[in-house]
Structures are given as structure tokens and as C-alpha cells.
C-alpha positions as CSV (number, residue, x, y, z in Angstrom):
1,X,26.6,-37.9,-9.6
2,X,23.4,-39.0,-11.2
3,X,22.9,-39.2,-15.0
4,X,19.8,-37.7,-16.7
5,X,17.9,-40.1,-18.8
6,X,14.6,-39.7,-20.6
7,X,11.5,-41.9,-20.1
8,X,12.2,-43.3,-23.6
9,X,15.7,-44.2,-22.7
10,X,14.6,-45.9,-19.6
11,X,12.2,-48.1,-21.7
12,X,14.6,-48.8,-24.5
13,X,17.8,-49.3,-22.6
14,X,16.5,-50.9,-19.4
15,X,19.0,-53.7,-19.5
16,X,21.9,-51.4,-19.7
17,X,20.5,-49.1,-17.1
18,X,20.0,-52.1,-14.7
19,X,23.6,-53.1,-15.2
20,X,24.7,-49.5,-14.4
21,X,22.6,-49.7,-11.2
22,X,24.4,-52.8,-10.3
23,X,27.7,-50.9,-10.7
24,X,26.3,-48.2,-8.3
25,X,25.3,-45.5,-10.8
26,X,22.3,-43.3,-10.2
27,X,19.7,-41.9,-12.7
28,X,17.3,-38.9,-12.9
29,X,14.4,-39.9,-15.1
30,X,12.7,-37.0,-17.1
31,X,9.6,-36.8,-19.1
32,X,9.4,-33.8,-21.5
33,X,12.5,-32.4,-19.8
34,X,10.8,-32.5,-16.4
35,X,12.3,-34.7,-13.7
36,X,9.8,-37.4,-12.7
37,X,11.8,-39.9,-10.7
38,X,15.2,-41.2,-9.4
39,X,16.7,-44.6,-9.9
40,X,19.3,-45.5,-7.2
41,X,20.9,-48.7,-6.4
42,X,19.9,-50.5,-3.2
43,X,22.5,-50.8,-0.5
44,X,23.5,-54.4,0.2
45,X,22.2,-55.7,3.5
46,X,24.7,-55.9,6.2
47,X,24.5,-58.5,9.0
48,X,26.1,-58.4,12.3
49,X,27.6,-61.5,14.0
50,X,25.5,-62.7,17.0
51,X,28.5,-62.2,19.3
52,X,28.9,-58.6,18.2
53,X,25.2,-57.8,18.8
54,X,25.3,-59.4,22.2
55,X,28.4,-57.5,23.2
56,X,26.6,-54.2,22.3
57,X,23.6,-55.0,24.5
58,X,25.5,-56.6,27.4
59,X,25.5,-53.3,29.4
60,X,21.9,-52.4,28.5
61,X,19.5,-52.0,31.5
62,X,16.9,-54.7,32.3
63,X,13.4,-54.1,31.0
64,X,10.4,-55.2,33.1
65,X,8.1,-56.1,30.3
66,X,5.0,-56.1,32.4
67,X,5.7,-52.5,33.5
68,X,6.5,-51.6,30.0
69,X,3.2,-52.9,28.7
70,X,1.3,-51.0,31.3
71,X,3.1,-47.8,30.5
72,X,2.3,-48.3,26.8
73,X,-1.3,-49.1,27.5
74,X,-1.6,-46.0,29.8
75,X,-0.2,-43.6,27.2
76,X,-1.1,-45.0,23.8
77,X,-4.7,-45.5,22.6
78,X,-4.6,-48.7,20.6
79,X,-8.3,-49.1,19.8
80,X,-8.9,-50.0,16.2
81,X,-11.2,-47.5,14.5
82,X,-12.6,-47.8,11.0
83,X,-11.5,-45.1,8.7
84,X,-14.3,-42.7,7.7
């Protein structure tokens, strides 16, 4: 559940709010009673062990990279065009 806080609370209590984010709390920030943003904690990064990754890909089919490149070039226009 997220906690509603005002823009002023965010400004004046930023340290407390950051510690709450570290604990996993979420916030809905309002200005004049109107929601303007959300603060949510970032999920910690998860790393897989090399052996686990290799085991998952062990049964994957072989990729012919030259053929793959030709297929991409045939179907995808990769020319650079300036924005107008």
C-alpha cells in the first residue's frame, strides 16, 4: 500500500522518506491534492551464476550469425535519417 505525501512533505522530510523507501515503502506524491508522481523502491539486482545460465542455454539451437545478419538486413531498414 502506498502512502500519500504532499510536495511539501517530500521536500521537508526527504531523509525520512528515503529511509522508508529503503524499507520498501511506496509513496504517492500530491500537489494541491492532485497526484503528480509515485516514489517506489528499486528492486535489488539479481545475478545468476554462470553455470546456471549455461545450463539454461545448453539445449538452445545453434544460430548461424551470417544468415541471421542477412535476415535482419533484408527485413529491417537501418539507414540513419535526420529528424525533421
